[in-house]
DOSE-457560 format. One line per 10 residues: number of its first residue (from 1); their letters; for each residue x, y, z of N, C-alpha, C. Coordinates in steps of 0.05 Angstrom, whole numbers. Each point is the difference from the previous one (the first is absolute). Layout:
BEGIN
NUM> A> X Y Z X Y Z X Y Z | ...
***
This chain:
BEGIN
1> MHLTEFARAI> 284 417 395 3 26 -20 -25 13 -12 | -5 28 9 -13 11 -16 -1 6 -29 | -24 7 -6 4 -1 -39 18 26 -2 | 2 25 11 21 25 -6 20 -10 1 | 9 -21 22 31 -4 8 9 -27 -33 | -23 -15 -2 6 -17 -23 11 15 -20 | -22 20 -16 0 16 -16 28 13 -5 | 13 13 30 26 8 -9 23 -22 -4 | -7 -23 15 24 -16 -5 3 -13 -25 | -28 7 -14 11 -13 -37 1 23 -12
11> GVSPTTVSYV> -9 27 8 8 20 -16 -18 10 -18 | -32 0 13 -18 5 -16 -16 20 14 | -25 8 -2 -17 24 20 -19 -19 11 | -5 13 23 -24 -20 14 -31 -5 -23 | 1 17 -10 -24 6 -20 1 -25 -19 | 24 -2 -10 2 -26 -25 -2 -18 11 | 13 -16 29 -14 -16 12 -27 -13 5 | -11 21 9 -31 4 5 -10 0 -29 | 2 6 -16 -7 -10 -29 2 -31 -12 | 24 -4 9 2 -30 -4 -14 -17 23
21> LSGRGRISQK> -1 2 16 -22 -14 26 -28 3 -13 | -7 19 -6 -28 4 -8 -11 -1 -30 | 20 -11 -12 -4 4 -35 -6 16 -14 | 3 27 19 -10 22 -20 22 17 -8 | -9 25 -14 22 21 -1 14 -14 -29 | 20 28 -14 13 -9 -20 26 2 5 | 6 -34 4 31 0 7 2 -28 -30 | 31 -4 -2 10 -12 -19 -8 -25 11 | -1 -27 -20 -2 -24 9 31 -9 14 | 16 12 -17 33 -3 13 -1 8 30
31> TREMVLRRMG> -2 20 6 -5 14 28 -22 -18 16 | -20 -9 -9 -20 -11 11 12 -35 11 | 23 -8 -23 5 -27 10 29 3 24 | 14 30 -13 20 -7 22 -11 2 29 | -15 24 0 -10 5 28 -17 -34 15 | -11 -14 -10 -4 -27 4 22 -18 7 | 16 9 -17 21 -24 7 18 8 20 | -1 28 3 21 8 26 -15 -7 22 | -29 2 5 -17 -13 16 8 -24 18 | 7 -17 -23 10 -28 5 30 -9 17
41> ELGYVPNLNA> 7 20 -18 30 0 12 3 8 27 | -15 25 2 8 15 33 -25 -19 23 | -15 -12 -10 -23 -14 15 -19 28 6 | -1 20 -15 -19 15 5 -38 -9 -5 | -12 -3 29 -26 -3 -6 -11 26 9 | -17 4 -19 -31 30 -3 -15 -3 25 | -2 20 15 -23 -8 23 -26 12 -19 | -10 -24 -2 -25 9 -17 -21 14 15 | -2 -4 26 -22 8 12 7 28 6 | 28 16 2 13 30 2 -12 7 -31
51> QRLASGRSRT> 4 -12 -22 -8 11 -25 -34 8 -2 | -15 -28 13 -21 10 -3 -13 27 16 | 16 3 20 -17 24 22 13 22 -12 | 27 -5 -16 2 31 -8 -16 6 -29 | -4 -17 -13 -18 -5 -28 -33 8 4 | -6 -14 27 -28 -3 10 -16 -19 -23 | 23 -26 -10 -14 -19 -23 16 -29 13 | -16 -15 0 10 -30 8 13 -7 -22 | 17 -19 11 24 -14 -19 -14 -31 -7 | -19 -8 11 -3 -30 0 -21 -6 -10
61> ILIPVRTADV> -1 -17 -21 -18 -11 -13 -14 -25 14 | -32 4 -3 -9 -28 13 -16 -17 -22 | 12 -30 4 -6 -20 -20 -22 -17 17 | -23 4 -1 -20 -20 12 -6 -27 -13 | 10 -20 17 -7 -27 -10 -22 -10 9 | -19 -25 -18 -21 -11 15 7 -25 22 | 27 -12 -13 7 -28 10 29 5 9 | 8 -23 21 33 1 5 9 -9 -23 | -11 -6 -29 12 -10 -25 31 14 -12 | -11 25 10 29 22 -5 18 -10 4
71> VRDPYLGELT> 4 -17 29 27 -3 5 -1 -38 -13 | -13 -12 -6 -1 -25 -7 3 -2 -34 | -19 15 -16 -6 -7 -24 23 13 -18 | 18 -18 -19 20 12 -13 0 21 -14 | -24 0 -21 -10 15 -15 1 37 23 | -16 -9 21 0 30 13 22 9 14 | 16 -23 7 28 7 14 17 11 -25 | -1 -11 -23 22 17 -16 -6 25 -6 | -28 -1 -8 -12 34 -4 7 21 19 | -16 -14 28 7 21 19 37 5 10
81> EGMLETLRHH> 9 -24 -10 38 15 -2 4 24 -15 | -12 -7 -21 4 28 -23 -8 24 4 | -24 2 15 -9 26 12 14 4 23 | 5 -11 24 17 8 23 28 14 -10 | 18 -16 -15 24 2 -12 -9 35 -16 | -18 0 -10 5 24 -17 -16 31 16 | -12 -9 20 -16 21 18 25 13 20 | 16 -29 9 31 15 16 14 8 -17 | 7 1 -24 15 11 -16 -11 36 3 | -24 -2 -6 -12 31 5 -4 13 25
91> GYSAQLDLPV> 15 -14 15 -5 11 32 -29 -6 10 | -15 -18 -7 -20 -7 10 -1 -28 10 | -11 -5 30 -11 -22 5 -26 -19 -5 | -9 -22 11 -23 -14 -7 -10 -8 23 | -24 -1 4 -9 -22 22 -29 -13 -13 | 12 -32 3 -24 -16 -8 -19 -6 20 | -28 2 -3 -15 -1 18 -24 -23 -8 | -5 -16 21 -14 -21 -6 -21 -1 17 | -28 2 0 -20 7 14 -10 -26 12 | -19 9 19 -5 -25 14 -27 -20 -22
101> DGTQGEAELS> -12 18 -14 -18 -14 -16 -10 22 -28 | -11 -12 -20 -5 25 -11 -9 29 4 | -28 -2 15 -15 21 -1 12 14 26 | 13 -9 19 17 14 13 26 18 -2 | 9 -18 -27 23 4 -16 -9 32 -8 | -20 2 -13 -13 23 -16 -1 28 25 | -8 -11 15 -10 24 21 30 7 7 | 17 -19 10 29 4 9 13 16 -23 | -3 -3 -23 15 15 -24 -7 27 -1 | -25 5 9 -10 26 -7 2 16 21
111> RKVRSRAFAG> 4 -7 27 16 12 25 26 8 1 | 18 -25 -19 27 9 0 -2 22 -22 | -8 1 -23 3 24 -15 -9 26 7 | -22 -2 21 -7 28 10 25 13 20 | 13 -23 10 18 13 19 22 9 -17 | 5 0 -25 17 19 -14 34 -16 2 | 1 -20 16 27 -15 5 14 -14 -24 | -16 -3 -21 11 -13 -26 -3 17 -19 | 22 -7 -23 -5 21 -22 -14 -7 -25 | -9 -21 2 -13 -18 -20 1 -34 3
121> SVLLEGYYLP> -25 -6 -14 1 -34 3 4 -10 -30 | 6 -22 4 -1 -23 -23 -23 -21 6 | -20 2 -15 -19 -21 3 10 -19 -16 | 6 -31 -1 4 -23 -13 -29 -19 -11 | 5 -8 -15 -27 -15 -13 -20 -15 27 | 16 -9 21 -17 -8 21 -10 19 18 | 1 24 -6 -9 17 17 -21 20 -19 | -19 -10 -14 -14 12 -17 -18 16 22 | -5 25 -14 -22 14 17 -18 15 -22 | -27 -2 9 -19 15 -16 1 29 -10
131> DDMLQQIAGL> -11 12 -25 11 22 -2 -7 25 26 | -18 -4 16 -20 16 16 30 1 27 | 1 -27 4 17 4 20 33 3 -4 | 4 -4 -26 36 5 -16 -5 38 9 | -24 17 -9 2 28 -10 2 8 42 | -4 -16 15 -2 5 35 35 5 1 | 10 -24 -6 33 -3 2 17 14 -16 | -4 9 -23 22 11 -21 -7 33 -4 | 16 16 5 -5 26 12 26 17 -5 | 3 26 -2 17 25 -11 25 -10 16
141> QHPCVLTDGH> -9 -6 30 22 -9 18 7 -26 -1 | -13 -17 -11 4 -35 7 -8 -10 -32 | 12 8 -22 2 -13 -23 3 -35 -4 | -13 -9 -13 6 -32 -7 6 -18 -24 | 13 -19 -5 2 -14 -18 -10 -21 -1 | -13 -14 -13 -12 -30 -1 9 -19 -24 | -14 -22 9 9 -15 -24 -24 -17 -4 | -1 -4 -37 -19 -9 -13 -1 -17 -18 | -10 -22 -3 6 -15 -26 -18 10 -22 | -15 21 -1 -19 10 -23 3 24 1
151> GMRQVPYTTT> -9 16 10 -6 29 -6 14 23 15 | -4 21 -6 5 26 21 -24 6 13 | 3 12 30 -20 8 14 -11 23 -5 | -18 10 2 -1 35 -9 -13 9 28 | 23 3 18 3 12 26 18 20 -2 | -4 21 11 19 26 7 25 -12 17 | 24 6 -4 29 -5 15 4 -22 -3 | -5 -21 -22 13 -24 2 6 -3 -31 | 23 -21 -1 4 -13 -25 -4 -23 8 | -4 -18 -29 -6 -29 5 29 -6 -21
161> VVYAVADGMR> 9 -26 11 19 -16 -9 -12 -25 -14 | -3 0 -30 -11 -30 -7 16 -8 -12 | 4 -33 18 14 -23 -14 -20 -14 -17 | 4 -11 -27 -11 -11 -17 2 -29 10 | -4 -7 22 -1 -27 2 -17 -25 -17 | -23 11 -5 -23 -10 -19 9 -8 -26 | 25 25 -12 9 -10 -23 25 -19 -1 | 8 3 18 20 -28 13 -14 -27 -1 | -20 2 6 -17 -29 7 -9 -5 -31 | -9 14 -15 -9 -4 -26 27 -7 -17
171> EAARFLAGLG> 20 8 0 24 -12 -15 5 -26 14 | -2 -4 22 10 -29 15 -24 -20 -16 | -27 11 0 -17 -21 -14 8 -3 -30 | 9 12 -11 5 9 -31 21 -25 3 | 23 7 20 26 -20 -9 -9 -29 7 | -14 0 21 -8 -32 6 -11 -10 -20 | -18 15 -15 -18 -14 -18 16 -5 -22 | 24 19 -10 17 -2 -22 18 -22 5 | 5 -12 21 12 -23 7 -11 -31 -1 | -35 8 -10 -15 -23 -6 -12 -7 25
181> HRRIAVLNDI> -2 15 18 -16 -10 21 -35 4 -3 | -12 -14 4 -26 3 4 -15 -10 24 | 12 -13 16 -11 -5 30 16 15 25 | -11 20 1 10 19 22 -8 -1 27 | 14 -1 21 -16 9 26 6 25 13 | -9 7 17 3 33 9 0 -3 28 | 19 10 12 7 -1 30 -1 30 2 | -23 11 24 -4 30 4 3 5 29 | 16 23 0 2 15 27 -24 3 9 | -13 -6 24 -32 15 10 -7 16 -2
191> GLSCGAFVDE> 28 24 4 -10 30 0 3 12 -34 | 12 -18 -13 4 11 -25 -14 -8 -26 | -3 -1 -24 -9 -7 -24 18 -4 -22 | -10 -26 -14 11 -8 -21 -16 1 -22 | -24 19 3 -19 -3 -26 16 16 -21 | 17 10 0 10 8 -36 15 -25 -11 | 12 -16 15 14 -21 -9 -24 -19 -8 | -20 -13 16 -25 -12 -9 -13 9 -32 | -2 28 0 -12 14 -18 14 2 -21 | 23 -4 -4 16 -1 -18 3 -24 -16
201> LQELGIRTPA> -11 -27 18 3 -21 -8 -17 -3 -21 | -27 10 20 -20 -5 -16 -2 13 -28 | 7 24 0 8 11 -25 18 -20 -26 | 16 -17 10 20 -18 -8 -26 -24 -16 | -16 -1 15 -20 -23 -2 8 -18 18 | 10 2 26 9 -20 20 -20 4 21 | -9 -20 9 -26 -3 18 25 -4 31 | -14 15 22 12 -7 22 -26 -2 22 | -5 -31 -2 -22 -6 20 4 10 27 | -22 -5 9 -2 15 36 21 -16 16
211> ERVGTVAPHV> -2 -32 -8 10 -16 12 33 2 -2 | 14 15 -17 21 5 -11 12 22 20 | -19 14 7 13 28 16 0 -3 31 | 17 2 19 3 5 23 9 22 7 | -18 11 29 15 20 9 6 -7 36 | 22 8 6 16 -3 24 3 18 16 | 9 0 25 20 22 14 21 -9 -3 | 22 11 0 24 -1 -3 16 -16 25 | -9 -19 8 14 -19 17 3 -31 -17 | 28 -11 8 4 -19 -12 -18 -22 -1
221> GEVETETRRL> -4 -5 26 -17 -24 -3 -29 2 -11 | -11 21 -4 -23 6 -17 5 -2 -35 | 18 16 1 14 -9 -35 1 -22 -3 | 11 -19 8 10 -22 1 -23 -22 -8 | -23 2 14 -20 -16 5 -18 10 -26 | -1 24 -8 -10 9 -24 10 -8 -26 | 29 5 -2 10 -8 -23 -3 -27 -2 | -6 -21 19 -2 -32 -5 -27 -2 -5 | -14 19 11 -32 -2 -15 -2 5 -33 | 12 23 -13 5 15 -25 11 -26 -18
231> LAGPERPTAL> 21 -11 13 12 -23 -18 -9 -22 0 | -19 -8 22 -12 -30 -6 -16 -4 -20 | -5 -26 -14 -21 -6 -17 16 -7 -29 | -21 -20 -11 14 -3 -26 4 26 -19 | -8 20 0 5 24 -13 16 19 5 | 22 -8 12 16 13 14 7 33 -16 | 5 18 17 11 20 -8 30 -4 -19 | 7 20 -13 29 -7 -10 7 26 2 | -11 26 16 17 18 2 -24 8 22 | 24 20 22 -16 14 19 7 28 8
241> FARKDMLGMA> -14 17 3 1 31 -1 1 3 25 | 16 9 11 4 7 32 0 36 8 | -25 10 11 2 26 8 24 10 22 | 7 -13 6 35 15 13 17 -23 2 | 25 11 -4 25 -19 2 -4 -29 20 | -12 13 28 2 -28 17 -19 -16 -5 | -22 8 -9 -16 -21 -9 6 -16 -21 | 19 5 -16 9 -11 -27 21 -19 19 | 19 7 12 22 -13 18 -16 -22 11 | -16 -2 15 -14 -16 14 -13 -20 -13
251> AMREARRMGL> -19 10 -28 -11 -12 -22 19 -24 -9 | 25 8 -5 22 -14 -13 11 -20 27 | 3 6 21 8 -24 17 -25 -21 -6 | -20 11 8 -26 -20 2 6 -19 -25 | -5 9 -27 2 -11 -20 29 -19 -3 | 19 7 8 13 -25 10 8 -18 13 | -22 2 22 -6 -16 18 -17 -23 -14 | -15 12 -22 -18 -21 -12 6 -9 -17 | 28 3 -14 15 -16 -14 0 12 -26 | -7 29 -1 3 10 -30 21 23 -2
261> RVPEHLSVVS> 18 3 -25 25 10 3 -9 24 -14 | 5 29 14 0 23 -12 31 6 -15 | -4 10 -30 -25 4 -17 -12 -21 -14 | 9 -23 1 -5 -20 -16 -28 -11 -4 | -8 -2 29 -27 -6 3 -23 20 7 | 11 22 13 -10 29 0 14 24 -1 | -8 14 -6 11 26 -6 -10 18 17 | 9 15 12 -11 18 23 13 28 -4 | -15 30 5 2 20 -5 -8 14 21 | 12 22 13 -11 8 24 6 33 -1
271> VDDTYLARLA> -13 20 9 1 28 -3 16 8 27 | 11 22 -3 16 19 14 35 0 -4 | 9 -29 -4 24 1 -10 23 12 18 | -5 -7 24 13 7 25 27 -18 7 | 15 1 18 23 -13 3 -2 -36 0 | -29 -2 12 -2 -26 10 -10 -20 -39 | -5 21 -25 -4 -18 -21 25 -4 -10 | 29 13 1 20 -3 -8 11 -27 15 | -9 -6 33 13 -12 12 -17 -23 -1 | -21 -10 -13 -8 -18 -9 17 -23 -8
281> EPPLTAVRLN> -20 -28 -1 18 -18 -13 -21 -20 -14 | -2 10 -33 17 15 -13 -11 30 3 | 14 22 -6 -7 21 -5 -25 13 -4 | -16 14 6 -28 4 -10 0 13 -22 | -18 4 -22 -6 17 -16 -22 9 14 | -1 30 -7 -13 16 21 -9 23 -16 | -21 14 11 -9 36 -9 16 13 22 | 18 16 -8 16 8 14 -11 39 7 | 0 4 18 -16 21 7 18 19 11 | 35 3 -4 16 7 11 1 18 25
291> CREMGVLLAE> -5 -17 19 -14 4 26 19 25 13 | 24 -1 0 17 21 18 -3 31 -19 | 5 -9 -26 -8 24 -18 -20 18 7 | -24 -13 6 -29 9 3 8 14 24 | 11 -10 21 -5 16 29 22 19 -7 | 17 0 -13 16 24 -11 -23 22 -9 | -10 -8 -18 -21 23 -11 -21 11 14 | -12 -20 15 -22 10 21 14 22 18 | 28 -1 10 5 14 17 13 28 -10 | 8 1 -29 5 25 -20 -22 10 -4
301> TLLDRIAAPR> -24 -15 -9 -24 12 -2 -12 16 24 | 6 -12 19 -13 18 26 13 25 4 | 29 -6 -1 18 27 7 -9 24 -26 | -6 -10 -20 -9 19 -22 -24 11 16 | -18 -8 -2 -31 10 12 9 14 27 | 13 -7 16 0 19 24 17 20 -6 | 8 3 -24 24 23 -9 -21 16 -20 | -28 -10 -14 -15 11 -9 -32 -10 7 | -3 4 25 -29 -13 6 -22 12 -12 | -5 20 -9 -19 12 -21 -2 -13 -26
311> AAPEVKHHPV> 17 -11 -10 1 -8 -28 -25 -16 -1 | -11 -4 -29 -20 -14 -5 -3 -30 9 | -14 -18 6 7 -33 1 5 -8 -28 | 25 -18 1 10 -10 -17 6 -34 7 | 4 -10 -27 11 -24 7 25 -5 -13 | 20 -19 12 26 -8 -14 -2 -34 -7 | 11 -2 -20 -5 -34 -6 37 -13 8 | -10 -26 16 22 -19 1 -1 -21 -9 | 24 -10 -26 -9 -21 -16 3 -27 11 | -8 -20 -12 2 -26 7 9 -10 -22
321> GLVVRESTAA> 5 -29 3 10 -21 -24 8 -25 12 | 2 -23 -23 -2 -21 5 28 -9 -6 | 17 -15 25 19 -10 -6 7 -29 7 | 6 -13 -20 -2 -27 -12 28 -18 10 | -8 -20 17 16 -16 17 3 -24 -12 | 8 -20 25 3 -32 -7 -32 -15 7 | -13 15 12 -29 -13 11 -25 -2 -21 | 14 3 -31 -19 -2 -13 9 -11 -30 | -18 -9 -10 14 -20 -22 -26 -6 -19 | 2 -12 -24 -27 -10 -17 -15 -21 13
331> AMAS> -27 1 -5 -10 -22 9 -5 -26 -9 | 10 -20 13 4 -25 0 -27 -14 -17 | 0 -15 -24 -25 -15 -17 -5 -18 25 | -28 8 5 -19 -25 15 9 -21 -5
***
């Protein structure tokens, strides 16, 4: 079914259907929802390539990723789900791009941008580019949305989405301190940082010796080995802070193998609050990043930037917060 035939079948003009697919034009939300609903009912699938040829503009979004974790990591999976559904709702498709390695990946990204095969890019935190490289990627025909845990990048044709994960980690540190925990271990992901958590403990007068901090790749066997090291010895920690949900779940399982009960002997807090945190036994107290909602925000932000590419660089904030569940309790007396 062609666009004109679909428009005639549902009683609207082809222009109205085009506006719905492009996300542009002045049409009511009621009309937009009706057209999208009828697309599903009639099985109408828009020809995106034909739209591109007609408009001279791509309707495909490039999402470059450093590793295959985008299909394994629940955080990235939920975030990507939110992006893809939002883009599809507005008539866009997306291409996840996995480079051979970092250097070749950046060169390949630059080549793809110059080809004008993509309307824009979303650069997740694992795909950090220095400003000079970012200036070669972001442009009038290829705006970019970036994620960052700190602040705005002053690069034209970009918008930065800041997620305050550091604030969430500080809240977690205050929460554990409020429960009376003073011996706290930290299990960090090799590509991330727990600096805000450790710094907040320091501000509260709680030291975190180097031997109580472990950094691991997100592989179960490595996490279990490092957990056993962190929880060994007479001055065993009464709480453990894990930088990702998977780390927290694996650490809890290893603690049980050591004869420790969660949360009676060991309180555990993680970061992300994906479905894993809710499936854990007991369910994990976690710094909630609202992963899927963040994906929606990233997609909507890029669509806004595509519609107004010359707008000044700006920053949008994505909130985080601590969700308290059964994996934490007051510290037991020594």
